[in-house]
N, C-alpha and C positions, 0 to 999 in steps of 0.2 A: 365783657371781654376778660379772658383769663390772664392772670399774671404768668410770667415765664415759669415760675416754679410749679404752679398749678398745671400748666400745659405739659411740662416735663413729667410730672407725676402721672398724668393720663397716658403719656407715651410709654413710660416704664411699666405701668400697670397692665397695659395691653400686650406687652412683649411676652411671648411664650418660648420656653426652651424646648428643644427637641433633641433626643439622644439617638446616636447611631453607633453600630459596631464598625470598626475599621481596622485595617492592618497597618503596619508601619510605613508603608509607601504612600499613604494618603492622609497623614496627620500633621504635616508641617503647618505651623502657626495656629493650630487648633487648640482647644482647651479640653482638658480631661474631665469627663463626666463621672468618673469613678476612681477610687484609690488604686494605686499600683503596688502590689506586693511581690516580693521576690519568689520566683518559681524554683530557684536553686541556690545553693551556697556559692559565695564568691570570696576567695578562690574555691574551686570545687574539690581541690585536693591540696595537701601540703606540698609546696614547691620551693625551689631554690631562689634566693634573692639575687644571686650573682653566678657568674661562671666560676667553677672551681671543683671541689671534691666534697662528697657527702660521707659523713661518718656516723657511728653510733657513739653517743656522748659518754657512755660508761667505759668505752675504750680510750676516749680522747683525753689522755693525760699529757702534761707538758713533756715535750721532746719524744713523744711516742712516734714510732715509725710504722707506716701502713703499706700494705701491698695493694696495688690498684687491681681490683677484681674485674671491673667492667666499665662501660661508659653508657650514658643515657642522654640522648638529645631531647630537646623540648618537643613535646607532642608524640614522642616514641612510646609505644606500648610494649613494655618488657618487664619481666620479673627478674630481680637480682637477688639471689639468695645470700644470706648473711653468713660470714665466717669471721671469727674474732680477729681484730686488728687488720681488717680489710676496709677499703673505701672504694667508691666508684666516681669516675669523672662525670660531671653534670653541667648542663647549660642553664642559663638563666631561665626560670620558669619550668625547669625539668622537675619531674615528680620525686619527692623524697619518699622512698619506699621503706616502710617499717621492716625491721626495727631500727634502720638508719633514721636519725632524728635531728641532725644538725649539719652544717657545712661551713667551709672556709674558702674564700676566693684564692685564686692562684698566687696573688701577691702576698698572701699571709702564710704560705707554706714553703718548704724547701724540697725540691725534687732532686734526688740523687740516685743514679743508676736504676731509674724506673720505680723507685720507692718514694713515698711521701712522708716527710717529717713535719710535725706541727710543733710550734715553739711555745704554745700556751695551751692551757686546758680549755676545752670547748664545752659550753653549757648546752643543755637540751633546748632545742628549737632556735638556737643561735643562727641568724641569717636565713631563717625559714619563714616563708609567708604561709601562715596557718590557714587551714580550711575554714571558711566562714568568717575570717578576720575582717573582711570588708562588710559583708552582710550575710545573714543566714536565711535559708528558705522560710518564707512566711512573714518576713519582716516588712513592715510598711515603709516603702521607699519614697513615694510621691503622693501627696494629698490631691484629691480631686480639685478641680477648678484651676489647676496649674497650667500655664501656657506651655505648649510643647516647643521648646527651644532645641537647638542641636544637642546640648548636653543632656536634656531630659530624654530626648529620643535615644541617645546612646545608652542611658541607664535602663530605659524600658527594654531595649533589645538584649542588653548584656545580662539582665536579670531573668531572661527566659520567657518574656511575655510576647506572644505572637499577635494576639488580637486584643483590642481594648475598646472601651466605650468613650466616645467624645461627643461634644455638643455639635449638632448639625450646623454646618456653615450657612449663614443666611445668604440669600440672593438679593442683589440690588440691581434693579432695572431702571435706567434713566432715559428720559427723552426731554427735549427742550421745545418750548413753544415761542413763536414769534416770527412775524414776517420780516423783521429787521435784522435777524441774526443769520450767520453762516458758519459752517464748520470748516470752510476753506480759508486758507491764509491768503487773503486778497487785500490790496490797498484800494479801498473804495468806501462808500458810505455805510456798508454793512458792518455790523458789530461782530467781531470774531469771537465765536463761542469756544472758550477754553475750559469750561466746566467738566466735560467728560474726562479729559486727561487729569484734571485735579482730583476728581473722585477716584479714578482708577489707581492713582498713585498710592492710595491708602488701603488697597484691598488686601495686601499681605500684612500690613501692620495691624489692621482691625479684623482681618480674617473674614472676608466675604467674597462671593462670586459676583463679578460685575459684567453687565451687558448694556451697551448703549444702542438705542434704537433710532437715533437721529433727531431731526427737527420736524416738528409738527406745525402746519400752517394754522393761522388763527381762524379756523372755521370748524363747525361741528362734525362735518364729514371726515376731516383729517383726524380729529380726536377719536372718533368712532373706529377708524381704521387702525390707529395705533393700539387701542385697547384690544382689538381682535387678535393682535400678535402676542398678547400676554395672557392668554387663557390657560387654565389648568396648572397654574403655578401654586406652589406651597412654600411656606417659610420665606416669603418674598416681600421686599420693600420696594414699592414702585415710587419713583421720584420724578416729578416734572418741575421744570423751571419756567417761570412766567405764567400768565393766564389765571392768577388767583386773586388779583386785586379787584377794585370796583369798576374797572373799565367796561365798556359796552361789549368788548370781545372776550371777556373772561368767562368762558363757558364751563370750566371744570366743575365748580360746585354743583350745578344743576345736572351735569352729565353723571357725576359720581352717585348722586341720589338715584338716578334712573338705573344705574348699574348695581343697586342694592348695597352700596357702601354706606356705612354709618359714619357720618361726619361728627367727630368728637370735639373739634374746635376749628374755628376759622377766624383768625386774627388773635394776636397775643400782645400783651403790654411789653413789647420787646423792641429794641432798636439796635441795629437794623433787623428787618424781618417781620414787621408787624402783620402783614397780610397772610402769613403762613397758615396752611390748612393741613389738618391731619384727619385721616379716615381709616376705617378698618372694615374688612370683609373676611370672615373666617380666619385663616392663618396668614392672610395677606394684609399689607398695610400700604397706605398711600400718603405721601407728603407732597403737597403742592407748595413750592418755594417761590418767592418773588424772583424776578428776572435780573435785578441788579446783582453783579457778581459777588459783592461782599455780603449782601443779604442772603444769597444762595449759600455761600461758604459758611456763614454763621449758623444757618439752619442745619447744615451738614454737621458741624462740630458740636453744636449745643442741643440738637434734638435727634438727628439720625445716628450719629456715632454712639451716643448713649444707648439707643435702641439696639444697634448692632451688637454692642457688648452685652446688654441685658439678655439678648437672645442666646448668649453663651455663658450666662450666669456671672457676668463681669460688670464692672462699673468704672466710670471715670472719677478719679480722685483729684480734687482741686487743692492746691497749696495756697498759702497766704504770704504776702510780703508787704512791706511798708511803701506807701506812695511817696515819691520824692518831691511832689509839688501838689498844690491844691488844684481841684478840678470842679468846674461847674457841672451839675447833673440835673436831668429831669427827674424829680422825685417820684413821678408816677410810672416810670418805665424802668425795666432792667435794661441797662445799656451794655452792649458787647463791644469792646474796644481792642484795638491792636496795641500792644505794649512792648517795651524792651526792659528786660530784667537783668540786673547785675548783682554782685554780692552786696551792693549798697541799698538796693531796693528796685522799685519799678517806676518807670516814667511812661506816660501815655503819649505816643508819638503823634505828629501832625497828620493831616490828610485822612480824616476818619470817615468822610462821606462814602456812601455805599457804592458809588460808581468808581471810586479811586482805588486802583489796584497796585499802584507803584509802592505803596507803603507796606505791602505784604512782605517784601524782602528786606525792609528796614526794621521789622519787628521780629521777636522770637517767642511771643506768647500771646494768648488771648486773655482778656480781662473780663470778668463777670462783675459788673457794678450793680448791685441790687440794694444799695443804701436808699433809705426813704427820705434823705435830706437833699437839699438843693445844692449843697457844697460838700465835697469830700475833702477833708483837710489834709494838709501835708503831714505825713507820718502815720496816717490811718491805715489799718490793715485792709487789703483788698484781695479778692480771690483771683487766681490765675491758673492757667494750664498751658504747658508748652504745646504749640500747635503743630510742630513738625517733628516731634520726638515723643 
């Protein structure tokens, strides 16, 4: 049986990235597969910092009086010819037309009988936003592998980039197995299956397409029917919940072999989630997760989420903090626990059994306990990751 780290290494080694060309309307939450360089200078021309008047600095001596020759609104295409001791009215962002090379706002000048008087000497480029002062054409603006956030998207468009290369968004297809579960919210002996909504809630954060196929009955015919619905897929992670342990109705391992999937591992030294199965066929992957909700969720966070990110050339980064109390541990297993972290450290909360879901809202992080000892001592550093951030 593989350790958790050995199993994770097999998952990450199997993950393949795929690059696609895309336009700005289809890149939200994606990751850049190539660098972004500026296609134009920004600003594209010298322009006014404020509303006021544009002057030529060699004319602009203290107490000089200027005739208003013309006016120029922002975005207006007009040529204004220069005459000594003339100026023109300009709006914020309006073009500074050579040989005019500086400006003063209204509140810094005196207007008398249609003439403009300045009270101080103006230097060249004063109150002027110079061409290329933000960035110049050809400059590297954003390195590849950056997540496309709203500010990144704004910079991409503003720099003149229409089409860019991103990592292809993985697909995740989920179905659940078990005669005892239902997708309906009913008050009876059936177990309400809330895993589809849980997975779906992460699709923007981790950037994947999600599809839920429903519940499969515990028989080979139903399993065959569900797999017939997911043919011709690429770059897809297929996930099932339930049906992978050693029970007499756990048909998935044998079925996968018949479907030419290569099973890379089945069972991990991990708690919860020991029966987890992982298989691969071409560019598609299969995770068989145990049916208990916490076992399913830990499989998602500690195996599937790392694969989704690896398919986009990303990875999960674990932080470390001090444990606020001692904790007994199985030295032979990597134990995944719900914890609560503050600026003082981490505590492991009660109700850690794999069927208990009430503790999810009492925790704010997942803990990865991979120590080889049977006791983690108070103050020892342990690994954690925020599970809803």
